[in-house]
C-alpha positions in Angstrom: 107.7 140.1 82.5 108.1 137.3 79.8 111.3 136.3 78.3 113.4 133.5 76.9 116.6 134.0 77.6 119.9 131.8 78.5 119.7 132.9 82.0 121.8 131.1 84.7 120.8 128.4 86.7 120.9 130.3 90.3 117.4 131.6 90.3 115.8 128.2 90.9 119.0 126.2 91.8 118.0 126.4 95.5 114.7 125.2 94.9 116.1 122.3 93.0 118.7 121.3 95.6 115.8 121.0 98.1 113.7 119.2 95.8 116.0 116.7 95.0 116.0 115.7 98.5 112.0 115.5 98.6 110.3 112.4 97.9 108.2 112.3 95.0 104.2 112.3 95.7 104.0 109.9 92.9 106.2 107.3 92.9 107.7 106.6 96.4 106.5 104.1 98.9 104.3 105.4 101.8 106.0 106.7 105.1 105.9 104.8 108.2 105.2 107.8 110.5 108.9 108.0 111.0 109.4 104.6 112.4 112.1 102.3 111.0 111.0 99.1 109.5 113.0 95.9 108.8 112.5 93.1 106.9 110.6 90.0 108.5 113.6 87.7 107.8 115.9 90.4 109.4 113.7 90.7 112.5 113.4 87.0 112.9 117.1 86.4 112.5 117.6 89.4 115.1 115.5 87.5 117.6 117.1 84.1 117.0 120.6 85.8 117.3 119.5 87.6 120.7 118.0 84.4 122.0 121.3 82.3 121.1 123.6 85.0 122.4 121.7 84.8 125.8 121.8 81.0 125.9 125.4 80.9 125.1 126.3 83.7 127.6 124.2 81.7 130.4 125.5 78.3 129.4 129.0 79.5 129.2 129.1 80.9 132.8 127.2 77.6 134.0 129.8 75.5 132.0 132.5 77.2 133.5 131.5 76.8 137.4 130.5 73.1 137.0 133.9 72.4 135.1 135.5 74.2 138.0 133.7 72.5 140.5 134.6 69.1 138.7 138.1 69.6 138.5 138.3 71.2 142.0 136.8 67.6 143.3 139.3 65.8 141.1 142.3 67.8 142.6 140.9 67.3 146.2 140.8 63.5 145.3 144.2 63.6 144.2 145.6 65.0 147.4 143.7 62.5 149.4 145.3 59.8 147.3 148.8 61.3 148.0 148.2 61.5 151.7 146.8 57.7 151.5 149.8 56.9 149.6 152.3 58.6 152.1 150.6 56.9 155.0 150.8 53.3 153.5 154.1 53.4 151.8 156.6 56.2 153.2 155.0 56.8 156.8 155.7 53.4 158.1 159.5 53.4 157.3 160.5 56.9 157.3 162.5 57.9 160.3 162.9 61.5 162.3 166.5 61.9 160.8 165.3 61.2 157.3 162.8 63.9 157.1 164.9 66.8 156.1 166.4 64.6 152.9 162.7 63.3 152.1 161.5 66.9 152.2 164.1 67.9 149.9 163.3 65.1 147.3 159.3 65.8 147.4 158.2 69.1 146.0 154.5 68.3 146.3 154.6 67.0 149.8 156.3 68.4 153.0 156.6 67.2 156.7 157.0 69.9 159.3 156.1 70.3 162.9 152.8 70.1 164.0 151.0 72.8 165.9 149.5 71.8 169.3 146.0 73.2 168.2 145.8 71.3 164.9 142.7 68.9 165.2 141.6 67.8 162.0 142.5 67.8 158.1 142.4 71.1 156.3 141.8 72.2 152.6 142.9 75.7 151.5 144.2 77.7 148.5 147.7 79.1 148.5 150.2 80.8 146.3 153.6 79.3 145.8 156.6 80.5 143.7 156.9 78.4 140.6 160.9 78.6 139.7 160.5 77.5 136.3 157.7 79.7 135.5 159.2 82.5 137.7 155.8 83.5 139.0 153.4 82.8 141.9 150.9 80.0 141.0 147.7 79.0 142.9 147.8 75.6 144.6 145.3 73.5 146.5 146.7 72.4 149.8 145.8 69.4 152.1 147.3 69.4 155.8 146.8 66.3 157.7 148.4 64.6 161.1 150.9 61.8 160.5 152.8 59.9 162.9 156.5 59.1 162.2 158.6 57.2 164.7 155.7 57.6 167.2 155.7 61.3 167.1 153.0 63.5 165.4 154.0 65.7 162.5 152.0 67.9 160.0 151.9 66.8 156.4 151.2 69.1 153.7 150.1 68.0 150.3 149.8 70.4 147.4 148.3 70.3 143.8 149.1 72.8 141.2 145.5 74.1 139.9 146.9 76.5 137.4 146.7 73.7 134.7 143.1 72.7 135.6 142.2 76.4 135.4 144.0 76.6 131.9 141.9 73.4 131.0 138.9 74.8 132.2 139.3 78.1 130.1 140.2 75.9 127.1 137.1 74.0 127.5 134.7 77.0 127.9 136.6 78.4 124.8 135.8 75.2 122.9 132.1 75.2 124.2 131.7 78.8 123.0 133.3 78.1 119.5 131.1 75.0 119.3 127.9 77.0 120.3 128.8 79.8 117.8 129.1 77.3 115.0 125.8 76.1 115.8 124.5 79.5 115.9 125.8 80.4 112.3 124.6 77.1 110.9 121.0 77.6 112.4 121.1 81.4 111.1 122.2 80.2 107.7 119.6 77.5 107.7 116.8 79.7 108.8 117.6 82.4 106.4 117.6 80.0 103.3 114.7 78.1 104.4 112.7 81.3 105.0 113.6 82.8 101.8 112.3 79.7 100.2 109.2 79.6 102.2 108.4 83.1 101.9 109.1 83.2 98.2 105.4 83.2 97.1 104.7 85.9 99.4 107.1 88.3 98.1 105.8 87.4 94.7 102.3 88.2 95.8 103.6 91.5 97.5 105.3 92.4 94.1 102.4 92.0 92.1 100.3 94.1 94.5 102.9 96.7 94.2 102.8 96.8 90.5 98.8 96.8 90.6 97.4 100.1 89.6 93.5 100.2 89.5 93.2 102.9 86.8 95.6 100.6 84.6 93.4 97.6 85.1 96.4 95.2 85.3 94.9 92.7 87.3 97.6 91.0 89.4 98.4 87.2 88.5 98.1 85.6 91.8 97.6 81.9 91.6 98.0 78.6 94.2 101.1 77.7 95.7 102.2 74.8 97.9 101.6 76.7 101.1 98.0 76.6 102.3 98.0 80.1 103.9 99.6 81.9 101.1 97.1 80.5 98.7 94.4 81.7 100.8 95.9 85.1 100.8 96.1 85.1 97.1 92.5 84.1 96.8 91.5 86.7 99.2 93.3 89.5 97.3 92.1 88.3 93.9 88.6 88.6 95.2 89.2 92.0 96.8 91.0 93.5 93.9 88.2 92.0 91.3 85.6 93.6 93.4 87.4 96.9 93.6 88.0 96.8 90.0 84.2 96.6 89.3 83.5 99.4 91.9 86.1 101.8 90.2 85.0 100.8 86.8 81.1 101.7 87.9 82.4 105.0 89.8 84.3 106.0 86.9 81.2 105.3 84.3 78.8 107.2 86.8 81.3 110.4 87.3 81.5 110.3 83.2 77.9 110.0 82.7 76.9 112.5 85.4 79.3 115.1 84.1 77.9 114.7 80.6 74.5 114.8 81.7 75.2 118.1 83.8 76.7 119.9 81.1 73.7 121.1 79.4 71.8 122.2 82.2 74.8 124.2 83.8 75.1 125.6 80.5 71.5 126.7 80.3 71.7 128.0 83.8 74.6 130.1 83.3 73.1 131.5 80.2 69.8 132.4 81.8 71.7 134.0 84.8 73.8 135.8 82.3 70.6 137.2 80.4 69.2 138.3 83.7 72.2 140.5 84.3 71.8 142.2 81.1 68.3 143.6 82.1 68.2 147.3 82.8 65.5 147.4 85.5 67.6 145.2 88.1 68.3 146.6 91.5 71.8 146.5 93.1 70.9 143.8 95.4 69.5 141.8 92.4 72.6 142.4 90.4 74.8 141.4 93.3 72.8 138.1 94.0 72.7 137.2 90.1 76.5 138.0 90.1 77.2 135.6 92.7 74.8 133.0 91.1 77.1 133.6 87.8 80.2 133.1 89.9 79.0 129.9 91.5 77.6 128.3 88.0 81.3 129.1 86.4 82.9 127.0 89.2 80.3 124.4 88.8 81.0 124.3 85.3 84.8 124.3 85.9 84.4 121.3 88.4 82.0 119.4 86.2 84.9 119.9 83.3 87.7 118.7 85.7 85.6 115.7 86.7 85.1 114.7 83.0 88.9 115.0 82.3 89.6 112.9 85.3 87.4 110.3 84.0 88.9 110.4 80.4 92.3 110.2 82.3 91.2 107.3 83.7 90.1 105.7 80.8 93.2 106.8 78.6 90.9 107.7 75.8 92.9 111.0 74.9 94.7 111.4 71.4 98.1 112.7 71.4 100.1 115.2 69.2 103.8 116.4 68.9 104.3 119.8 70.5 106.9 121.9 71.6 107.1 122.7 75.3 108.5 126.3 75.3 105.7 127.3 72.8 102.9 126.0 75.0 104.4 127.5 78.1 104.9 130.8 76.5 101.3 130.8 74.8 99.8 130.3 78.4 102.1 132.6 80.2 100.9 135.5 78.1 97.2 135.1 79.4 98.4 134.4 83.1 101.2 137.1 83.3 98.4 139.7 82.6 96.4 138.3 85.6 99.3 138.1 87.9 100.5 141.8 87.0 96.8 142.9 87.4 97.0 141.3 91.0 100.5 143.1 91.6 102.2 139.9 91.1 105.7 139.8 89.3 105.8 137.3 86.4 109.1 136.1 84.9 110.0 133.2 82.6 113.5 131.6 82.3 113.8 129.6 79.2 117.0 127.4 79.5 116.1 124.6 76.9 113.2 123.2 75.3 111.5 119.8 74.6 109.5 117.9 72.0 106.7 116.0 73.5 104.2 113.5 72.4 101.2 114.5 74.4 97.4 115.3 74.4 97.1 119.2 73.9 94.2 119.5 76.0 95.9 117.5 78.8 99.2 120.0 78.4 96.8 122.7 78.5 95.2 121.4 81.8 98.8 120.9 83.5 99.9 124.4 82.6 96.6 126.2 83.6 96.4 124.5 86.8 99.9 125.2 87.8 99.7 128.6 86.7 96.4 129.4 88.3 97.7 127.9 91.6 100.6 130.1 91.7 98.3 133.2 91.0 95.5 132.1 93.5 97.9 131.2 96.3 100.2 134.2 95.8 100.0 137.8 97.4 100.3 141.4 96.2 103.7 142.4 95.6 104.7 138.7 95.3 106.5 136.9 92.5 106.2 134.0 90.2 109.2 132.3 88.5 108.7 130.0 85.6 111.8 127.9 84.7 111.9 125.8 81.5 114.6 123.1 81.0 114.8 120.4 78.5 114.4 117.9 81.6 111.9 119.9 83.7 109.4 122.7 84.2 109.4 124.4 87.5 107.0 127.0 88.9 107.8 128.9 92.1 105.6 131.4 93.6 105.5 133.2 96.9 102.6 133.1 99.2 102.2 131.8 102.8 105.5 132.1 104.7 105.7 128.2 105.6 106.0 124.8 104.1 102.8 123.3 102.9 101.9 119.5 103.5 103.3 117.7 100.7 101.0 114.7 101.2 97.8 116.7 101.2 98.2 119.5 98.6 98.1 116.7 95.7 94.9 115.3 97.1 91.6 116.0 95.7 89.5 118.8 97.1 92.5 119.7 99.3 92.6 123.4 100.3 96.1 125.3 100.4 94.6 128.0 102.4 91.2 128.9 104.1 89.1 131.0 101.8 90.7 130.0 98.7 88.4 129.8 95.8 88.8 126.7 93.2 87.6 123.4 92.6 90.2 121.7 94.6 91.1 119.4 91.7 93.7 121.3 90.1 96.8 120.0 91.5 95.1 116.4 91.8 94.6 116.5 88.1 98.3 117.5 87.6 99.4 114.6 89.6 97.2 112.2 87.6 98.5 113.3 84.2 102.1 113.2 85.7 101.4 109.4 87.1 100.0 108.5 83.6 102.9 110.2 81.6 105.5 108.7 83.9 106.7 112.1 85.2 108.2 113.0 88.7 105.9 115.7 90.4 107.9 117.4 93.3 107.0 120.1 95.8 109.4 122.1 98.3 109.5 125.4 99.8 112.6 127.1 99.6 113.8 130.8 100.5 110.0 132.0 100.4 109.0 130.3 97.5 106.5 127.3 96.8 108.2 125.3 94.1 106.4 122.8 91.9 108.7 120.8 89.5 107.7 118.4 86.9 110.6 116.1 86.1 110.3 114.6 82.3 
């Protein structure tokens, strides 16, 4: 059924919702097999960061233990000094009766009765209650034997190490902050320096990404201050120049070959057609000639497509102004009859129109190939829905109950299914024309329909 009505957008909305999430075959960068990629600078910065974090963690732990050992050694020296000071200054003049008063006025040194088993100086840690702080705090304690009035006593000398531990923590914190500032400075310096050093590479990369061999826009890659990048540019220039020559020769060969084959193929097809008109043909001979005629028609179509591809590469086709809806309806009349004769329902939904400047033959090739593809890869009892809007043209058809490989179907000589008859150039030509016109060509499979959409 062919009609142009102000129908709702529901019929192909589902296709477009999914198609909008599908990458354009023409205008997106190649995938990376599902692997995440990162810029070289980011990757380098990540390794620098990981290295510095590991060094910072190891150095901080080492610094803590070294500082702790040094401060504990200092605390023990202080205890020995207090012991020696007592022996030299207080021990000689102190009497038994004065010990209680002496203990009352010396908080860091205490004299007590000595155990008979005490043999040598002892160092250990012990918690003491700090009245000012109202909490237990760690102390380093030295116990030694002293003589007062000819009698042995136990002298306990202690030193508060909580302050030293606070000092260690402060030093480690300061150490981490300094290392952190060094790391941040290193990352900033590395980033700025790398951006400056790698600028020629990014310029080369941008020029290569803009390069299209069929447009013949030779990338301008010159010398720079870095020898390796200069060599890279020279190698790329040489490679591009070589490939441009090969491409030009290939295009010329295809065009010449296609032109030269036109006449022999036409003569061959005509002769086969004449033979088929003979009345004395047997059924077997007629079948063979029919197969030959069909093969010759496919060869002629393939040759015509190759010649068209060559013209597209050279961009030598003149343009005219035409209405898209008129061109679609004109071709739909012919293809709807083919579809319905194969038991396929054909429907057009016209929501808008578009005036475009394009070569009529080029537009005809686009529509013919899309309609042919929708019919050839359909099934009896299937559907074809053509949706026309001012911004896009979509052709959706039923067929195989699975999504096709979007990276493969637009390749030259790719087959959508085994046993399908065609040149294998139809969608490749549509892609070529879309790329030259700056259109977006999308494919998706939604709700049992294969959707091909051209966004203008």
